N, C-alpha and C positions, 0 to 999 in steps of 0.2 A: 500561537503564543501571544498573549496580551502583554505588551511591554511599553514602558515610557523611555524614550531615548532623548537625551538633552545635549545640545551642542552650545556651549558657552563660548561665543566668539567676541571679538573686540567691539563690534557694533551692536550685535543682537544676540539674544538667547533664543534658540529655536527649540521648541518642545514638541516632540513627535509622539503621538499616541497611536500605537499599533494595536488596533482592536479588531479581532475577527477578520484578519487579512486586509483590513483597510488602514490607511494612514491619515491621521488628522494632525495638522501642524498649527501651532500657535507661536507667534513671535512677540517678544518683549524687548525693550531697549536694555542693553547691558548696563549702561550708566543712567542714573546713579545706582550704586549697590544698595540693595534692600536688606532688611532684617530677614532672618530665616522664617519668622512667623508671617511676614508679608509675602514671601514667595509661596509659603504653604497655602495662604488664603487665595493667591492667584491660581495655583495649580488646582485646588479644590473647586474653584469657580469654573475653570475650563472643563473639568471633568463633569460638573453638573450641566454646563451649557451643551456639551457634546453627548449628553445622555449615556455616559459610560456607567454601567451598573455592575461591572465586574472589577474586583480589585486586580490591578496588573500583577503579573507573576514576578516582575523585576523592574529595576531601573538601572540604566547605564548612562554615564555622563562623560562627555569629552569636554575638556576645558583648556583654553589657551589664556585664561585670565585667572591666575592662581588665587588672587584675592577674593574671587567670587565662589570658588569651588566648594568650600566648607559650608557656606550659608545655603547654597542650593542643595548640596548633599543632605544636610540636616533637614531641610524642608521636605525632602523626598522620603525620609525614613518612615513616615507613617502611611505612605501611598502604596506600598507593596508588601508582599509576604517576606521578602528577602532584603537584606541590607543593600543599599545602592552601590553599584560598582563604578569606580572611576577608572577610565581607560588609561593604560600605560603601554609602553612599547614591549613590555615583558609578557603581555597577555597573548593568548593564542589567537592570532589574527589571520593566519594563512599567508603572511608576508615574510619573506626572508630579507633582512636589511643588509645591504652591501654599502653602507655609508659609515662615516665616522660619527661617533656619539649619537646613536639612534635615540637615546634618552632625551635629546634636545629637539627632536623632530616634533612639531606640533601634532597633538593627538587628533585634531580635525583632519590633518593630512593623512594620518595613519588610517582613520576610519574611511575617508574617501577612497584611499587606495584599496582597502579591503572590499569596499562596496563595489568598486569598478571591476576588480578581478572576479568577484562572485557573480556579478550581473553580466559582464561583457567579455571576460577572459583577457589574459595577458598575451602578448605585450600591449600595454595600454598607457596612455598619457592622460592624466587628470589635470585639467586647467580650471582653477577656481578663481573666479573674478569677484573677490570679496573686498574686505578692507585693504588687504594686500592682494596682488595678483600672484598666484603661485602655480608653478608647473611641477608635476610629479611624474616620474617615469618608472613604470614597473615592467621589467623585461620578462622574457620567457621564464617559466618556472616560478612566477610570482616573486621575482627578485627585485626589490626596491633599489633602483640604480642611483637615484639622486633627483635633483630638481633645480629650480630657480625661483627667486622671490624678487618682485619689484613693487613699487608703490601702486596701490589701487587707484582707480580713476578719481575717487573723492579726495584721496591724499594729494594727488597731483594738482587738482583744482585748488584745494585749500593752500597748498604750498605756494602756488603762483600768486594767489591773492594776498597771503600773509607776508610774503617776502619781496614784494615789489611795491613801488609807490603808485603806479597808475593802472595796473591790470585789474579788471573788475572781477567780482565773484560771480561766476556764471553757473547756470544749471547745465549739468552734463546731459547731452542728448545726442541723437544721431546727427552728425554734421551734414550740411547741405552739399558740401563739396570738400575735397582735400585742400582746395585753394580758398582759404577764408577771405571774405571781402570786408570784414570789420573785425575788431579786436575779439569780440566774443566768439565769432565763428572761427577765428584763428586758434583760439584756445581749445575749442571743441575738436577741431581737426587734429591739433597736436596731440591731445589726450587720447582720442579714440583711434585714429590711424596709427599713432605712435605705439599704443598698447598692442594693437593687432599686429603691427609689423614686428615688434619685439618678440611676441609669442611665436610667430611663424619663423623668425630667424632662429630662435632657440630650438624649436621643433626640428628644423632642417639640420642644424649642426649636431643635435643629439642623435638623430637617426643616422647621420654620416659616421659619427663616433662609435655608436653601438652596432651598426651594421644590421639593423632590423627596423621594420616599419611598425609604428605604434598606432593603434586605434585612438581616436581623440574623444574624450568624454568631457563635457563642459558643465560646470555648476557655478553657483555663486550669485549673489543678488545683483551684481552689475553686469552679468553676462549679456543681458538684452542690448546693451550699448555696443558691444564688441562683436557679437555673433554675425551681424550682416557683413562684416569686413574680413571674416576668416574664410579662406578658400576651402578648407576641409574641416568638417565636424561630423563625427560619426554618431554621437549620442548626446542628448541634452538631458540632464537629470538634476533638477533643482534640489531634491531631497537626498542627494548622494551620501552625505555625511551621516544622516539619520539612518539610512538603509544600511550603511556600513556598520554602524553601531549595533543595529539589530542582528546582523550576521555574526559579528564578533561575540555578542552576548549568547547567541545560540550555540556557538562553538564552545564557549566556556561552560555553558549550562549542560551540554552533552558530556563534556569531560568530567564534570563534577557529579553527574547523575549516578 
């Protein structure tokens, strides 16, 4: 199936072109919001650059930035044979939600959960190191149990710089040691080791609570900073949300066939 999957996130818009079994990804900044005609021009340019000569069969969009959704959806209307689909919790995802207010769960988290269950099987924990660091736990039977949200590494850095008088704005990178020898290294240590430690604590407490062990799947643009400090990671999948969107679209497409 030739498909365009789009993940509108807080920092970037990831556009995945699934063409003849291959995935090509293009990223653009979420802000500023563009006109639908500008998005159309960008999408058409990417299609030309990637030598895509077949019209996609469909488009599916996940968005956690409501103000961008309609502009992107309108831009995609001319790109496929069918009207673009915007993911909601009501769609056939293969996930059973055991949480309060599933309609408020970010659709990127839904797509990532569906992609992880399809690719790796449940029980599985999806850790997304993006603008926010999120943990999502899907138990046996593809039951979405819940999760946790904390500030991402860039938000932590920005907050320290913006809300203190003397702390510098540092570049997040792998700390030399947990014991910083200057202010910049102290900040890096706190952010990276702190995030890794929080993730492992949440993992341990959740496994104790649920009484089962979860495979760990890591995704997200900031994963590279935290991965070296996690004691257990089973799979790394940068395109997990896009692959989850493809799976969800295929389920919907078969149902409507």
